[in-house]
C-alpha positions in Angstrom: -19.0 101.3 71.1 -22.5 102.0 69.6 -23.0 103.2 73.3 -20.0 106.2 72.8 -21.1 106.9 69.2 -23.5 109.9 70.3 -21.0 111.5 72.3 -18.3 112.1 69.9 -20.9 113.2 67.9 -22.4 115.3 69.9 -18.4 116.7 70.8 -17.8 117.1 67.3 -20.3 119.4 66.6 -19.5 121.5 69.6 -16.0 122.0 68.0 -17.4 123.0 64.4 -20.0 125.4 65.9 -17.1 127.1 67.9 -14.6 127.3 64.9 -17.1 128.8 63.2 -18.4 131.2 65.9 -14.4 131.9 66.0 -14.2 132.4 62.2 -17.6 134.3 62.1 -16.2 137.0 64.6 -12.7 137.2 63.1 -14.3 138.1 59.9 -16.7 140.7 61.5 -14.1 142.3 63.0 -11.7 142.7 59.7 -14.7 143.8 57.9 -15.2 146.7 60.6 -11.2 147.5 61.0 -11.5 148.1 57.2 -14.5 149.8 56.6 -14.4 152.2 59.5 -11.6 152.6 61.8 -8.7 154.5 60.2 -5.2 153.6 60.1 -3.0 156.1 62.1 -0.8 157.6 59.9 -2.4 157.0 56.3 -4.1 160.5 56.2 -2.7 162.5 53.7 -1.0 165.7 55.5 -3.0 169.2 54.4 -0.3 171.4 52.4 -0.1 175.1 54.0 -2.5 177.6 51.7 -4.3 174.7 50.9 -7.1 176.1 53.3 -9.8 178.7 51.7 -10.0 181.7 54.4 -9.6 185.1 55.2 -6.4 184.5 57.5 -2.6 184.6 58.0 -1.5 181.1 56.2 -5.0 180.0 54.5 -5.6 181.0 50.9 -7.3 183.9 50.0 -11.6 183.6 50.2 -11.7 185.2 46.4 -14.3 188.6 45.7 -15.1 190.1 42.8 -16.3 193.6 42.7 -16.5 197.0 40.1 -13.5 199.1 40.0 -13.0 202.7 39.0 -13.5 202.2 35.1 -16.7 200.1 35.8 -14.9 196.9 34.9 -15.1 193.4 36.9 -12.1 192.7 38.4 -11.6 189.8 40.7 -9.3 188.9 43.3 -7.5 185.9 41.7 -7.4 187.5 38.0 -3.6 188.1 40.4 -2.3 184.7 41.1 0.9 184.6 40.4 2.4 188.3 41.8 2.5 189.1 45.3 -1.0 191.4 46.5 -0.5 194.1 48.8 -5.3 194.2 49.7 -5.8 197.8 51.1 -9.4 197.5 52.7 -10.1 201.4 53.0 -12.8 204.4 53.9 -12.3 207.5 52.3 -12.9 209.7 55.1 -10.6 208.0 57.5 -6.9 209.4 57.4 -4.6 206.8 57.7 -6.4 205.1 54.9 -5.3 208.8 52.5 -1.5 208.3 54.3 -1.8 204.5 52.5 -2.8 206.4 49.5 -0.1 208.6 49.2 2.6 206.2 49.6 0.6 203.7 47.7 1.5 205.4 43.6 5.5 205.5 44.2 5.6 201.7 45.9 4.0 200.3 43.1 6.0 202.2 40.6 9.1 201.0 42.9 8.0 197.4 43.0 5.5 196.4 40.5 8.3 195.4 37.9 8.9 192.9 40.5 5.4 191.6 40.8 3.7 194.0 42.7 0.0 194.5 42.3 -1.6 196.5 44.5 -5.6 196.3 44.9 -7.4 199.2 47.2 -11.1 198.3 48.1 -13.5 201.1 49.6 -15.6 200.1 51.9 -17.2 203.8 52.2 -17.0 207.4 50.3 -16.3 210.7 52.7 -19.6 211.0 53.6 -19.4 207.3 55.0 -21.8 206.1 52.1 -21.2 203.4 49.6 -18.4 204.0 47.0 -20.0 205.3 43.8 -17.4 204.4 40.5 -17.2 208.7 40.8 -16.1 208.2 44.5 -13.6 205.5 43.1 -12.1 207.8 40.0 -12.0 210.7 42.5 -10.0 208.3 44.7 -7.6 207.7 41.8 -6.9 211.3 41.0 -6.4 212.5 43.9 -3.1 210.5 44.9 -2.9 209.8 41.0 -3.2 205.6 41.2 -2.4 203.0 38.6 -3.9 200.1 39.8 -7.9 199.0 40.7 -9.3 200.8 43.2 -12.8 198.6 44.0 -16.2 199.8 45.4 -17.4 197.4 48.2 -20.6 198.7 48.0 -22.3 195.9 49.6 -19.5 195.1 52.4 -18.9 191.8 50.9 -15.3 192.3 51.2 -15.5 193.8 54.3 -17.4 191.7 56.4 -15.6 188.6 54.6 -12.2 190.1 56.0 -12.9 192.5 58.9 -11.6 191.4 62.2 -11.0 194.5 64.7 -13.5 196.9 62.7 -10.8 198.7 62.0 -9.1 200.8 58.8 -7.1 200.8 56.7 -6.6 196.6 57.1 -3.7 195.4 54.6 -3.2 192.0 53.8 -0.4 190.6 52.1 -1.1 187.4 50.1 1.5 185.7 48.0 2.0 184.6 44.4 0.2 181.8 45.3 -2.7 183.6 46.8 -1.6 182.5 50.1 -2.2 184.9 53.4 1.3 186.3 54.4 0.5 189.2 56.3 -2.8 190.9 57.9 -2.9 194.0 60.0 -5.3 197.0 61.2 -4.3 200.3 60.5 -0.8 201.1 58.3 2.9 200.8 59.2 4.7 201.6 56.5 7.8 200.5 57.2 6.4 197.2 57.8 4.5 196.7 55.2 7.1 198.1 53.1 9.4 195.0 54.4 7.4 192.1 54.4 6.3 193.0 50.2 10.0 193.1 49.6 10.5 190.3 51.3 7.4 188.0 49.5 8.7 189.3 46.4 12.4 188.3 46.2 10.8 184.6 47.1 9.8 184.4 43.8 12.4 185.4 42.6 15.3 183.7 44.0 17.5 186.6 45.7 
């Protein structure tokens, strides 16, 4: 019996060491799983319009420019309204056509929550617009909304993709971009505006 004792001790030691190794491995794996491996389905889904950007479906990137009265105006000042953002140049024929339509359109829909912002990127000579250029544009088309001067191409560089004016965006009451189109299609713009405006009224 005494001769078999070392054998028993050796076997017991091996068993204890084996159990210890198994426990250590399980603890190591559990620690790694909880700290570095995400559990599928636990990440919250992103809500529409929460990504900041300049494309349809994104929350509109903000900017601040000077208007025809020399005052600073920010895009996000108009949160809660449906915004028609028109990026134009004074030398552009379609831009001028849109400006002629913009005054009556604003008068018709402003009580439903429409805001219009025109951003001029160039004056009639192709130069950065001055406050005087902005006032001339307002006076020529009898506009009653902000006309902003993009004197350093900040908004143009931010929103332009097709290198074409006018560039029209419709931004909803939550500042999500719902429409973006180079060129001016009066019927399309007005239909989109009326549809998005109706969402806020429950009609």
